C-alpha positions as CSV (number, residue, x, y, z in Angstrom):
1,M,125.3,29.5,153.0
2,S,125.7,30.5,156.6
3,I,123.0,29.2,158.9
4,I,122.8,32.7,160.4
5,L,122.1,34.1,156.9
6,I,119.5,31.5,156.2
7,G,117.7,32.1,159.6
8,F,117.7,35.9,158.9
9,L,116.4,35.4,155.3
10,A,113.7,33.0,156.6
11,S,112.5,35.4,159.3
12,L,112.7,38.3,156.7
13,A,110.4,36.3,154.3
14,A,108.0,35.5,157.2
15,G,107.9,39.2,158.1
16,L,107.3,40.3,154.5
17,A,104.2,38.1,154.5
18,T,102.6,40.8,156.7
19,G,103.0,43.3,153.8
20,V,101.7,40.7,151.3
21,G,98.7,40.0,153.5
22,A,98.0,43.7,153.5
23,L,97.8,44.0,149.7
24,P,94.1,43.5,149.4
25,A,93.6,46.6,151.6
26,L,94.8,48.6,148.7
27,F,91.4,47.7,147.0
28,L,89.1,46.9,150.0
29,R,87.8,49.5,152.3
30,R,86.1,47.4,155.0
31,L,86.4,43.9,156.4
32,S,83.7,42.6,158.7
33,G,84.4,42.2,162.3
34,K,83.7,38.4,162.1
35,A,86.3,38.0,159.4
36,Q,88.8,40.1,161.4
37,D,88.3,38.0,164.5
38,A,88.5,34.7,162.7
39,M,91.8,35.8,161.0
40,L,93.3,37.0,164.3
41,G,92.1,33.6,165.8
42,F,93.8,31.8,163.0
43,A,97.1,33.7,163.8
44,A,96.8,32.8,167.4
45,G,96.3,29.1,166.6
46,V,99.3,29.0,164.4
47,M,101.4,30.6,167.1
48,L,100.1,28.3,169.7
49,A,100.9,25.1,167.7
50,A,104.3,26.6,166.9
51,S,105.1,27.2,170.5
52,F,104.6,23.6,171.4
53,F,105.4,21.5,168.4
54,S,108.3,23.7,167.0
55,L,109.7,25.3,170.2
56,I,108.9,23.6,173.5
57,L,109.3,19.9,172.3
58,P,112.5,20.6,170.4
59,A,113.7,22.6,173.5
60,L,113.3,19.5,175.6
61,E,115.1,17.3,173.1
62,A,117.9,19.8,172.8
63,A,118.4,20.0,176.6
64,Q,118.7,16.3,176.9
65,E,121.0,16.1,173.9
66,H,123.3,18.5,175.9
67,G,123.4,16.0,178.8
68,S,120.5,17.1,180.9
69,S,118.2,14.5,182.7
70,E,114.6,14.6,181.8
71,T,113.8,16.5,185.0
72,T,116.5,19.1,184.4
73,A,115.5,19.4,180.9
74,V,111.9,20.2,181.9
75,L,113.2,22.7,184.5
76,I,115.3,24.4,181.9
77,V,112.3,24.7,179.5
78,I,110.0,26.0,182.3
79,G,112.7,28.5,183.1
80,G,112.9,29.7,179.5
81,I,109.2,29.9,179.1
82,L,108.9,31.9,182.2
83,L,111.7,34.3,181.2
84,G,110.1,34.8,177.8
85,C,106.7,35.6,179.3
86,A,108.4,37.9,181.8
87,A,110.3,39.8,179.1
88,I,107.2,40.5,177.0
89,W,105.2,41.4,180.1
90,V,107.7,44.0,181.1
91,I,107.8,45.5,177.5
92,N,104.0,45.4,177.3
93,D,103.6,47.0,180.7
94,N,106.0,49.8,180.0
95,L,105.6,50.7,176.4
96,P,102.5,52.7,175.5
97,H,100.4,51.0,172.9
98,E,96.9,50.6,171.7
99,H,94.7,47.6,170.8
100,F,92.3,47.9,167.9
101,I,89.3,47.0,170.1
102,M,90.4,47.1,173.7
103,G,92.0,50.6,173.5
104,P,95.1,52.0,175.2
105,D,97.4,49.8,177.3
106,G,100.8,50.2,179.0
107,K,102.1,53.5,180.4
108,A,100.3,56.6,179.6
109,A,101.2,57.9,176.2
110,S,102.6,61.3,175.5
111,A,100.3,63.7,173.8
112,L,102.9,63.9,171.2
113,L,102.7,60.2,170.3
114,R,100.4,59.9,167.4
115,R,97.7,57.2,167.7
116,I,99.1,55.4,164.7
117,W,102.4,54.8,166.5
118,L,100.5,53.3,169.5
119,F,99.1,50.8,166.9
120,V,102.6,50.2,165.5
121,I,104.1,49.6,168.9
122,A,101.3,47.0,169.7
123,I,101.9,45.2,166.3
124,T,105.6,45.2,167.0
125,L,105.0,43.3,170.4
126,H,103.3,40.7,168.3
127,N,105.9,40.3,165.6
128,F,109.2,40.5,167.4
129,P,108.7,37.2,169.3
130,E,107.6,35.5,166.1
131,G,110.9,36.6,164.3
132,L,112.8,35.4,167.4
133,A,111.1,32.1,167.2
134,V,112.1,31.5,163.6
135,G,115.6,32.5,164.2
136,V,116.0,30.3,167.2
137,G,114.3,27.5,165.2
138,F,117.3,27.3,162.9
139,G,119.5,26.9,166.0
140,G,121.7,23.9,165.9
141,N,121.5,23.8,162.1
142,D,118.0,22.4,162.4
143,I,116.8,23.7,158.9
144,A,113.7,21.6,158.9
145,N,112.4,23.0,162.2
146,G,113.3,26.5,161.2
147,T,111.7,26.2,157.8
148,T,108.4,24.9,159.4
149,L,108.4,27.7,161.7
150,A,109.1,30.3,159.0
151,I,106.2,28.9,156.9
152,G,103.8,28.8,159.7
153,I,104.5,32.2,160.9
154,G,104.4,33.5,157.4
155,L,101.0,32.0,156.9
156,Q,99.6,33.5,160.0
157,N,101.1,36.9,159.0
158,F,98.9,37.0,155.9
159,P,95.7,37.5,157.8
160,E,97.4,39.5,160.5
161,G,98.7,42.0,157.9
162,L,95.3,42.3,156.3
163,A,93.6,42.8,159.7
164,V,96.0,45.6,160.6
165,A,95.6,47.4,157.3
166,V,91.8,47.2,157.5
167,A,91.9,48.4,161.1
168,L,93.9,51.3,160.0
169,L,91.5,52.0,157.2
170,G,88.8,52.1,159.7
171,Q,90.7,55.0,161.4
172,N,90.6,56.9,158.1
173,Y,94.1,56.4,157.1
174,S,94.8,56.1,153.4
175,R,95.1,52.7,151.7
176,A,98.7,53.3,150.8
177,Y,99.5,54.4,154.3
178,A,97.8,51.4,155.9
179,F,99.7,49.0,153.6
180,R,103.1,50.8,154.4
181,V,102.6,50.6,158.1
182,A,101.5,46.9,157.9
183,L,104.7,46.2,155.8
184,F,106.8,48.1,158.3
185,T,105.6,46.2,161.3
186,G,106.6,42.9,159.7
187,L,110.1,44.1,159.2
188,V,110.8,43.8,162.9
189,E,110.7,40.0,162.5
190,P,114.1,39.7,160.8
191,I,115.6,41.7,163.6
192,G,114.2,39.2,166.1
193,G,115.3,36.4,163.8
194,L,118.9,37.6,163.6
195,I,119.1,37.9,167.4
196,G,117.7,34.5,167.9
197,I,119.8,32.6,165.4
198,A,123.0,34.4,166.3
199,A,122.6,33.8,170.0
200,V,122.0,30.1,169.8
201,T,124.6,29.5,167.0
202,F,127.4,31.0,169.0
203,S,126.4,29.3,172.2
204,Q,124.8,25.9,171.6
205,P,123.9,25.4,175.3
206,L,121.5,28.4,174.9
207,L,119.5,26.5,172.3
208,P,116.9,24.9,174.7
209,W,116.8,28.2,176.7
210,G,116.3,30.2,173.4
211,L,113.5,27.8,172.1
212,A,111.7,28.0,175.4
213,F,112.1,31.8,175.7
214,A,110.6,32.3,172.3
215,A,107.7,29.9,173.1
216,G,107.0,31.9,176.4
217,A,107.1,35.2,174.5
218,M,104.7,33.9,171.9
219,I,102.3,32.3,174.5
220,F,102.1,35.6,176.4
221,V,101.3,37.4,173.2
222,I,98.6,34.9,172.4
223,S,96.9,35.0,175.8
224,H,97.3,38.7,176.6
225,E,97.1,40.4,173.2
226,I,95.4,38.3,170.4
227,I,92.7,36.1,172.1
228,P,91.2,39.0,174.1
229,E,91.0,41.0,170.9
230,T,88.9,38.3,169.3
231,H,86.4,38.2,172.1
232,R,85.5,41.9,172.5
233,R,82.9,42.3,169.7
234,G,80.7,39.2,170.2
235,Y,82.4,37.1,167.6
236,E,84.2,34.8,169.9
237,N,83.0,31.7,168.0
238,H,84.7,32.9,164.9
239,G,87.8,33.7,166.7
240,T,87.8,30.3,168.4
241,F,87.1,28.3,165.2
242,G,89.9,30.4,163.5
243,L,92.3,29.5,166.4
244,I,91.4,25.7,166.0
245,I,92.0,25.9,162.3
246,G,95.4,27.7,162.7
247,L,96.5,25.1,165.2
248,V,95.8,22.1,163.0
249,V,97.2,23.7,160.0
250,M,100.5,24.4,161.9
251,M,100.5,20.9,163.3
252,F,100.0,19.5,159.8
253,L,103.0,21.6,158.5
254,D,105.2,20.6,161.5
255,V,104.5,16.8,161.0
256,V,104.8,16.9,157.2
257,L,107.7,19.2,156.9
258,G,109.5,18.2,160.1
């Protein structure tokens, strides 16, 4: 099977986990703020560990395997991280979107833009870099690294999908509609996955850049989007412990599966 197809299917599976995680919302009406913040913290921890163990460290190794010295490899990875951060910052700064707790962000939204789509755009900002990371993780035919990333991202998508659906229920949307939106937002991940795996497959020297770019994009999302959301309602301890648990779970998966 083509490595591009494998990377696409893996990122698709990780994205579908968002919809699976939202399934309990079909039966639940409310989820406590503590639980939501803990789950978002868990998602941040998984993404943080994935950024370093599955993206930045492999990027350094890939750069040196392509003939770069240690110093040059570090500079390449730094450049990729900064480019990834800058790309998501530009998107975040120009696309109108709304956080569940923090409220509106980005450029002023048109009156015709329904509030639900502000949420959808915000969730898309979270999910696209995750799909990109999974796709790039399969670069260089590194199935073990890509699989670890896909499993880790899929795990953190379960609580993220539930948190998204419950938040929409809190805005008086129907259970079915909240589930469909959560599922839809996860489907941007295979798009990012396809872009990532195709880019690094057809141009191997792009592999360290792509890995570092995906890491930078995810780190920006963690710091700018997710962590602030977990510290707005007074449940920062739950968010912090969720982050720690997510980080060690992803670290365990990376060591055992990698």
